[in-house]
ZALUMLUM-131463 format. One record per residue (C-alpha): residue number from 1; residue in one letter; x, y, z. Coordinates in pm, whole numbers. Example, Ala and Ser with C-alpha at 12.3 -4.5 7.8 and 13.67 -1.06 7.14 Angstrom:
BEGIN
+-----+------+--------+--------+--------+
! seq ! type !     c1 !     c2 !     c3 !
+-----+------+--------+--------+--------+
!   1 !    A !   1230 !   -450 !    780 !
!   2 !    S !   1367 !   -106 !    714 !
+-----+------+--------+--------+--------+
//
This chain:
BEGIN
+-----+------+--------+--------+--------+
! seq ! type !     c1 !     c2 !     c3 !
+-----+------+--------+--------+--------+
!   1 !    M !   5787 !   8474 !  14807 !
!   2 !    A !   6045 !   8191 !  14864 !
!   3 !    N !   6401 !   8283 !  14885 !
!   4 !    F !   6578 !   8147 !  14586 !
!   5 !    T !   6946 !   8220 !  14514 !
!   6 !    L !   7115 !   8236 !  14184 !
!   7 !    A !   7221 !   7896 !  14067 !
!   8 !    D !   7333 !   7751 !  13755 !
!   9 !    D !   7032 !   7681 !  13533 !
!  10 !    P !   6995 !   7308 !  13461 !
!  11 !    H !   6907 !   7393 !  13106 !
!  12 !    G !   7247 !   7565 !  13061 !
!  13 !    H !   7126 !   7927 !  13084 !
!  14 !    V !   7124 !   8158 !  13373 !
!  15 !    P !   6830 !   8409 !  13358 !
!  16 !    V !   6964 !   8748 !  13416 !
!  17 !    M !   6854 !   8911 !  13751 !
!  18 !    R !   6603 !   8633 !  13807 !
!  19 !    D !   6530 !   8709 !  14169 !
!  20 !    R !   6505 !   9076 !  14120 !
!  21 !    M !   6269 !   9038 !  13844 !
!  22 !    A !   6046 !   8820 !  14069 !
!  23 !    E !   6083 !   9087 !  14362 !
!  24 !    L !   5955 !   9356 !  14122 !
!  25 !    L !   5663 !   9166 !  14025 !
!  26 !    E !   5566 !   9013 !  14351 !
!  27 !    P !   5344 !   9313 !  14477 !
!  28 !    T !   5136 !   9294 !  14174 !
!  29 !    V !   5101 !   8922 !  14189 !
!  30 !    E !   4981 !   8951 !  14558 !
!  31 !    K !   4743 !   9235 !  14456 !
!  32 !    F !   4582 !   9025 !  14180 !
!  33 !    G !   4578 !   8700 !  14360 !
!  34 !    A !   4404 !   8411 !  14202 !
!  35 !    T !   4361 !   8631 !  13880 !
!  36 !    A !   4721 !   8705 !  13831 !
!  37 !    V !   4825 !   8635 !  13480 !
!  38 !    L !   5194 !   8742 !  13386 !
!  39 !    V !   5325 !   8790 !  13038 !
!  40 !    D !   5673 !   8691 !  12955 !
!  41 !    G !   5716 !   8867 !  12643 !
!  42 !    T !   6050 !   8720 !  12546 !
!  43 !    L !   6025 !   8358 !  12672 !
!  44 !    G !   6358 !   8238 !  12519 !
!  45 !    A !   6478 !   7924 !  12719 !
!  46 !    G !   6205 !   7987 !  12984 !
!  47 !    G !   6413 !   8049 !  13276 !
!  48 !    H !   6238 !   8349 !  13411 !
!  49 !    T !   5896 !   8193 !  13359 !
!  50 !    E !   5990 !   7869 !  13525 !
!  51 !    H !   6106 !   8081 !  13822 !
!  52 !    F !   5779 !   8299 !  13834 !
!  53 !    L !   5572 !   7979 !  13821 !
!  54 !    T !   5769 !   7831 !  14111 !
!  55 !    V !   5773 !   8122 !  14339 !
!  56 !    F !   5425 !   8249 !  14270 !
!  57 !    P !   5208 !   7932 !  14290 !
!  58 !    Q !   4892 !   8134 !  14242 !
!  59 !    A !   5011 !   8303 !  13914 !
!  60 !    R !   4975 !   8191 !  13553 !
!  61 !    V !   5211 !   8303 !  13278 !
!  62 !    I !   5153 !   8356 !  12893 !
!  63 !    G !   5492 !   8315 !  12713 !
!  64 !    V !   5554 !   8482 !  12392 !
!  65 !    D !   5838 !   8422 !  12151 !
!  66 !    R !   5870 !   8472 !  11784 !
!  67 !    D !   6120 !   8191 !  11743 !
!  68 !    P !   5922 !   7853 !  11707 !
!  69 !    I !   6232 !   7656 !  11817 !
!  70 !    A !   6270 !   7844 !  12141 !
!  71 !    L !   5894 !   7812 !  12194 !
!  72 !    S !   5891 !   7453 !  12151 !
!  73 !    Q !   6189 !   7384 !  12389 !
!  74 !    A !   6061 !   7618 !  12653 !
!  75 !    S !   5712 !   7461 !  12644 !
!  76 !    Q !   5863 !   7113 !  12697 !
!  77 !    R !   6055 !   7268 !  12986 !
!  78 !    L !   5736 !   7423 !  13152 !
!  79 !    A !   5508 !   7129 !  13069 !
!  80 !    P !   5517 !   7020 !  13457 !
!  81 !    F !   5323 !   7341 !  13524 !
!  82 !    G !   5027 !   7238 !  13313 !
!  83 !    D !   4766 !   7495 !  13229 !
!  84 !    R !   4936 !   7752 !  13440 !
!  85 !    F !   5148 !   7823 !  13139 !
!  86 !    A !   5040 !   7896 !  12775 !
!  87 !    A !   5269 !   7948 !  12477 !
!  88 !    V !   5214 !   8196 !  12204 !
!  89 !    Q !   5434 !   8233 !  11887 !
!  90 !    A !   5423 !   8611 !  11786 !
!  91 !    R !   5653 !   8904 !  11795 !
!  92 !    F !   5605 !   9050 !  12134 !
!  93 !    D !   5449 !   9381 !  12026 !
!  94 !    H !   5159 !   9161 !  11892 !
!  95 !    V !   5088 !   9024 !  12243 !
!  96 !    D !   4756 !   9218 !  12251 !
!  97 !    D !   4621 !   9026 !  11936 !
!  98 !    A !   4750 !   8688 !  12092 !
!  99 !    I !   4558 !   8753 !  12414 !
! 100 !    A !   4247 !   8882 !  12237 !
! 101 !    D !   4242 !   8562 !  12024 !
! 102 !    G !   4369 !   8309 !  12274 !
! 103 !    E !   4157 !   8022 !  12381 !
! 104 !    G !   4145 !   7872 !  12750 !
! 105 !    E !   4110 !   7997 !  13100 !
! 106 !    I !   4443 !   8180 !  13116 !
! 107 !    F !   4336 !   8403 !  12823 !
! 108 !    D !   3987 !   8443 !  12973 !
! 109 !    V !   4130 !   8571 !  13288 !
! 110 !    A !   4356 !   8807 !  13128 !
! 111 !    R !   4084 !   8954 !  12912 !
! 112 !    E !   3855 !   9008 !  13220 !
! 113 !    H !   4110 !   9122 !  13489 !
! 114 !    G !   4385 !   9271 !  13276 !
! 115 !    I !   4751 !   9149 !  13292 !
! 116 !    A !   4895 !   9165 !  13645 !
! 117 !    G !   5252 !   9206 !  13510 !
! 118 !    A !   5491 !   9170 !  13224 !
! 119 !    L !   5873 !   9108 !  13162 !
! 120 !    F !   6040 !   9193 !  12839 !
! 121 !    D !   6420 !   9070 !  12847 !
! 122 !    L !   6508 !   9238 !  12516 !
! 123 !    G !   6760 !   9140 !  12251 !
! 124 !    V !   6876 !   8820 !  12117 !
! 125 !    S !   6851 !   8517 !  12396 !
! 126 !    S !   7163 !   8339 !  12507 !
! 127 !    M !   7010 !   8038 !  12367 !
! 128 !    Q !   7005 !   8178 !  12018 !
! 129 !    L !   7357 !   8305 !  12047 !
! 130 !    D !   7472 !   7957 !  12144 !
! 131 !    Q !   7305 !   7786 !  11848 !
! 132 !    E !   7588 !   7853 !  11603 !
! 133 !    E !   7385 !   7750 !  11296 !
! 134 !    R !   7148 !   8053 !  11339 !
! 135 !    G !   7405 !   8286 !  11226 !
! 136 !    F !   7399 !   8528 !  11537 !
! 137 !    S !   7743 !   8466 !  11650 !
! 138 !    Y !   8057 !   8596 !  11483 !
! 139 !    R !   8262 !   8318 !  11641 !
! 140 !    G !   8162 !   8044 !  11391 !
! 141 !    D !   8094 !   7989 !  11043 !
! 142 !    A !   7716 !   7973 !  11001 !
! 143 !    P !   7482 !   8096 !  10728 !
! 144 !    L !   7409 !   8453 !  10771 !
! 145 !    D !   7049 !   8423 !  10868 !
! 146 !    M !   6994 !   8600 !  11211 !
! 147 !    R !   6610 !   8569 !  11195 !
! 148 !    M !   6457 !   8494 !  11525 !
! 149 !    D !   6154 !   8346 !  11341 !
! 150 !    Q !   6329 !   8162 !  11040 !
! 151 !    T !   5993 !   8123 !  10852 !
! 152 !    T !   5969 !   8479 !  10760 !
! 153 !    G !   6145 !   8804 !  10682 !
! 154 !    I !   6473 !   8908 !  10531 !
! 155 !    T !   6804 !   8741 !  10626 !
! 156 !    A !   7125 !   8917 !  10713 !
! 157 !    A !   7270 !   8783 !  10398 !
! 158 !    E !   6997 !   8950 !  10199 !
! 159 !    V !   7071 !   9273 !  10374 !
! 160 !    L !   7440 !   9266 !  10287 !
! 161 !    N !   7369 !   9161 !   9929 !
! 162 !    T !   7087 !   9403 !   9850 !
! 163 !    Y !   7110 !   9712 !  10057 !
! 164 !    S !   7259 !  10025 !   9904 !
! 165 !    H !   7590 !  10166 !  10032 !
! 166 !    G !   7400 !  10437 !  10221 !
! 167 !    D !   7162 !  10212 !  10389 !
! 168 !    L !   7432 !   9971 !  10495 !
! 169 !    A !   7636 !  10255 !  10652 !
! 170 !    R !   7326 !  10388 !  10817 !
! 171 !    I !   7224 !  10060 !  10992 !
! 172 !    L !   7576 !   9995 !  11101 !
! 173 !    K !   7619 !  10345 !  11243 !
! 174 !    K !   7259 !  10367 !  11404 !
! 175 !    Y !   7219 !  10019 !  11539 !
! 176 !    G !   7594 !   9928 !  11597 !
! 177 !    D !   7755 !  10260 !  11664 !
! 178 !    E !   8018 !  10143 !  11425 !
! 179 !    R !   8284 !  10422 !  11363 !
! 180 !    F !   8395 !  10282 !  11024 !
! 181 !    A !   8037 !  10217 !  10898 !
! 182 !    G !   8103 !  10387 !  10572 !
! 183 !    K !   8433 !  10197 !  10516 !
! 184 !    I !   8273 !   9867 !  10595 !
! 185 !    A !   7983 !   9930 !  10368 !
! 186 !    S !   8222 !  10017 !  10077 !
! 187 !    A !   8406 !   9698 !  10143 !
! 188 !    V !   8080 !   9495 !  10156 !
! 189 !    V !   7951 !   9644 !   9807 !
! 190 !    A !   8287 !   9587 !   9652 !
! 191 !    Q !   8309 !   9209 !   9758 !
! 192 !    R !   7952 !   9136 !   9701 !
! 193 !    E !   7987 !   9215 !   9322 !
! 194 !    R !   8242 !   8923 !   9302 !
! 195 !    E !   8047 !   8679 !   9513 !
! 196 !    P !   7733 !   8737 !   9736 !
! 197 !    F !   7772 !   8701 !  10108 !
! 198 !    D !   7627 !   8393 !  10267 !
! 199 !    R !   7859 !   8289 !  10556 !
! 200 !    A !   7951 !   8445 !  10882 !
! 201 !    A !   8324 !   8367 !  10853 !
! 202 !    R !   8370 !   8567 !  10532 !
! 203 !    L !   8200 !   8876 !  10690 !
! 204 !    V !   8435 !   8844 !  10982 !
! 205 !    E !   8740 !   8827 !  10764 !
! 206 !    L !   8610 !   9139 !  10573 !
! 207 !    L !   8573 !   9321 !  10909 !
! 208 !    Y !   8931 !   9219 !  11032 !
! 209 !    D !   9068 !   9356 !  10683 !
! 210 !    T !   8866 !   9683 !  10699 !
! 211 !    I !   8894 !   9799 !  11060 !
! 212 !    P !   9235 !   9948 !  11153 !
! 213 !    A !   9449 !   9715 !  11357 !
! 214 !    A !   9491 !   9988 !  11639 !
! 215 !    T !   9100 !   9977 !  11672 !
! 216 !    R !   9076 !   9592 !  11666 !
! 217 !    R !   9292 !   9574 !  11978 !
! 218 !    T !   9052 !   9759 !  12198 !
! 219 !    G !   8666 !   9754 !  12244 !
! 220 !    G !   8596 !   9394 !  12207 !
! 221 !    H !   8561 !   9174 !  11909 !
! 222 !    P !   8571 !   9387 !  11583 !
! 223 !    A !   8268 !   9197 !  11445 !
! 224 !    K !   8047 !   9266 !  11746 !
! 225 !    R !   7906 !   9599 !  11646 !
! 226 !    T !   7825 !   9490 !  11283 !
! 227 !    F !   7652 !   9167 !  11376 !
! 228 !    Q !   7442 !   9350 !  11641 !
! 229 !    A !   7346 !   9599 !  11373 !
! 230 !    L !   7251 !   9325 !  11120 !
! 231 !    R !   7054 !   9137 !  11384 !
! 232 !    I !   6850 !   9457 !  11482 !
! 233 !    E !   6775 !   9531 !  11117 !
! 234 !    V !   6663 !   9179 !  11024 !
! 235 !    N !   6446 !   9142 !  11326 !
! 236 !    R !   6318 !   9511 !  11331 !
! 237 !    E !   6396 !   9504 !  11705 !
! 238 !    L !   6375 !   9873 !  11781 !
! 239 !    E !   6047 !   9900 !  11606 !
! 240 !    A !   5901 !   9621 !  11806 !
! 241 !    V !   6029 !   9789 !  12147 !
! 242 !    E !   5867 !  10121 !  12033 !
! 243 !    N !   5543 !   9945 !  11957 !
! 244 !    V !   5520 !   9715 !  12258 !
! 245 !    V !   5524 !   9992 !  12537 !
! 246 !    P !   5177 !  10126 !  12459 !
! 247 !    V !   5049 !   9770 !  12403 !
! 248 !    I !   5151 !   9619 !  12723 !
! 249 !    T !   5057 !   9918 !  12924 !
! 250 !    G !   4723 !   9923 !  12773 !
! 251 !    L !   4680 !   9553 !  12873 !
! 252 !    L !   4784 !   9605 !  13232 !
! 253 !    G !   4524 !   9606 !  13506 !
! 254 !    V !   4524 !   9870 !  13767 !
! 255 !    G !   4822 !   9792 !  13994 !
! 256 !    G !   4993 !   9595 !  13714 !
! 257 !    R !   5363 !   9637 !  13653 !
! 258 !    A !   5575 !   9600 !  13336 !
! 259 !    V !   5950 !   9545 !  13353 !
! 260 !    F !   6197 !   9591 !  13068 !
! 261 !    M !   6547 !   9457 !  13061 !
! 262 !    S !   6763 !   9635 !  12785 !
! 263 !    Y !   7110 !   9553 !  12693 !
! 264 !    Q !   7216 !   9826 !  12456 !
! 265 !    S !   7149 !  10205 !  12472 !
! 266 !    L !   6916 !  10231 !  12184 !
! 267 !    E !   6658 !   9991 !  12342 !
! 268 !    D !   6685 !  10170 !  12688 !
! 269 !    K !   6655 !  10512 !  12535 !
! 270 !    I !   6318 !  10411 !  12386 !
! 271 !    V !   6193 !  10253 !  12706 !
! 272 !    K !   6307 !  10548 !  12915 !
! 273 !    A !   6146 !  10799 !  12684 !
! 274 !    A !   5804 !  10606 !  12674 !
! 275 !    F !   5810 !  10580 !  13064 !
! 276 !    T !   5875 !  10941 !  13099 !
! 277 !    D !   5579 !  11023 !  12887 !
! 278 !    L !   5351 !  10775 !  13071 !
! 279 !    T !   5439 !  10898 !  13419 !
! 280 !    S !   5406 !  11280 !  13323 !
! 281 !    S !   5109 !  11494 !  13380 !
! 282 !    K !   4913 !  11604 !  13065 !
! 283 !    T !   4789 !  11920 !  13242 !
! 284 !    P !   4897 !  12235 !  13048 !
! 285 !    V !   5208 !  12392 !  13184 !
! 286 !    G !   5129 !  12686 !  13444 !
! 287 !    L !   4826 !  12543 !  13604 !
! 288 !    P !   4860 !  12482 !  13982 !
! 289 !    M !   4725 !  12129 !  13989 !
! 290 !    D !   4641 !  11843 !  13759 !
! 291 !    L !   4310 !  11878 !  13572 !
! 292 !    P !   4059 !  11586 !  13610 !
! 293 !    G !   4188 !  11294 !  13386 !
! 294 !    T !   4525 !  11455 !  13315 !
! 295 !    E !   4715 !  11321 !  13619 !
! 296 !    P !   4984 !  11061 !  13545 !
! 297 !    A !   4843 !  10718 !  13482 !
! 298 !    F !   5158 !  10541 !  13566 !
! 299 !    R !   5453 !  10558 !  13817 !
! 300 !    T !   5804 !  10446 !  13793 !
! 301 !    V !   5910 !  10172 !  14030 !
! 302 !    T !   6278 !  10159 !  13976 !
! 303 !    R !   6491 !  10464 !  14030 !
! 304 !    G !   6644 !  10531 !  13691 !
! 305 !    A !   6789 !  10214 !  13524 !
! 306 !    E !   6897 !   9942 !  13769 !
! 307 !    K !   7210 !   9735 !  13680 !
! 308 !    A !   7295 !   9387 !  13794 !
! 309 !    P !   7504 !   9358 !  14117 !
! 310 !    A !   7872 !   9288 !  14084 !
! 311 !    E !   7840 !   8941 !  14229 !
! 312 !    E !   7582 !   8840 !  13971 !
! 313 !    I !   7801 !   8975 !  13681 !
! 314 !    E !   8087 !   8780 !  13811 !
! 315 !    R !   7872 !   8459 !  13792 !
! 316 !    N !   7688 !   8554 !  13480 !
! 317 !    P !   7883 !   8794 !  13258 !
! 318 !    R !   7581 !   8836 !  13033 !
! 319 !    A !   7431 !   9026 !  13301 !
! 320 !    A !   7689 !   9314 !  13273 !
! 321 !    P !   7509 !   9555 !  13032 !
! 322 !    V !   7152 !   9503 !  13149 !
! 323 !    R !   6943 !   9821 !  13251 !
! 324 !    V !   6618 !   9751 !  13418 !
! 325 !    R !   6315 !   9974 !  13427 !
! 326 !    C !   5980 !   9905 !  13578 !
! 327 !    I !   5646 !  10097 !  13560 !
! 328 !    E !   5313 !  10054 !  13748 !
! 329 !    K !   4968 !  10140 !  13643 !
! 330 !    L !   4782 !  10369 !  13870 !
! 331 !    R !   4434 !  10418 !  13702 !
! 332 !    T !   4255 !  10316 !  13395 !
! 333 !    T !   4340 !  10494 !  13074 !
! 334 !    H !   4024 !  10456 !  12872 !
+-----+------+--------+--------+--------+
//
């Protein structure tokens, strides 16, 4: 693999741990050779995929994103790679359907040989955060949308205006770890009776008024946790993570690897639990050896959850919370 160093992305976004992701996937790309098809399950701006197609000249990549705007922009960026790249609009836990129904050589190879490797860079992309009009950010005054695919599903405004007090408090606590979830939910319910929520700035103002001043002075922006919780609820992100692990591990060929990059603890806990199950023997406790067919079908490649090195975090602060886990398929599972 060519030795590339972290540099400013010409499209304005630096892919987190770009070189380490390639390093984790390099052995499987070499093993699969000319049949190496990678899945970028969270294509975003296309930075990771562009790097893979550059450093692995024998590999092909299927890029998946539910956001049609991101998919279109990334496809333009990756057009110079020709038919080595194929774009699919779908939620990433539906990648199996996309591959089953896909037309073209890249999909034929994936179906015949299995996927060589996959990357899931979870959460909202930096490109989406930077597009103020999408409503993901609490630093502007955009419509409260937050849908990664704006053609379907419930908006953040609809969540705020229609959920019961109990449901609002639940998602704020569960998905945002918000200490004042109940207090915020009460304030939302009271204010929406006078006027429905539709803009980010009004919600931010409510949060400033509701969260005690002493708390606002620590722990980052007071709206961060609420906006994260709403985004996860709107896009059903944790459900997608739970669903995708069995989907992608089923698609891997023997020797294939799947890498997950998580930015908050709820995602990482789901991935960790799934990987623990996949790498555990299914032989009943007490037997001296694995029974045939019950030995682990996968092994973990990373030791625990890897973090970004300090020098990368200094250059790219968005890498600070990332936790990386990688798994490798040892045998067929059906």
